N, C-alpha and C positions, 0 to 999 in steps of 0.2 A: 504493500500501500503506500502511495506516495502522500505525502503532505506538504501543502506550500501555504505559506502565509502572504497576506496580501493585506498593506494596511491602509484603514480606510482614509477618504478625503480628510475627515478631520483628523485623524490622527496624524497625516501627515502636515497638515497645515497647522499643528499642535508643534510640532518636533521642527519645523520650520521656522515659527516665531520663536521658539526657543533659542533656534543658533542665531537667528540674525539679534536678537537683544544679548545673547552671551558674546557675539563678535563684536558686534556695533552697537552699545547703547544708544539711547534715545539720543544724549548729548553731543554724542559722534555724529547722528545722522542730521540732527540738527545744524550743528557746525559747517556739513557739508552742505548741506542745504543753503545756508545763510550767506557762505562764502561763494556758491555758484550763483547767487540772487546778483554779489558784488562783482563776479566778472571771473572768479577765481573757478572753474571747473574741473580741477584736479582731485580734488578730495571727494566730489561728488563721483567722478569718473572711477574713482579705484573704489567706493560704497557700492556702487551698481554691478561692479567686476565681482566683487566680493560676492553679494547678495547672488547673482547669477551663479557662482559656485555652489552655493548652498543649496540653490533651486535645482541644479543640476544631480547632485547627490543625495538627494531626497525626492526623487519623483513620484507622481501619481501614478498609482497600480492602472493598467490597462484594464477595462471591464470585458470580462466575458460573455457570450451570449447565452 
């Protein structure tokens, strides 16, 4: 018998949120957004890259028919 585990969308969202906040606390996110609004996009670019890495590492399961 083969058993496979596929996390629900809710579980994936919770894990992603925890990772986002762990690696990029709200203060860091706000700083990146503020500096971007003032013309310095470098911190926002790094933030977006980091969030993308987390998103790729915790994908949603494909639904089976």
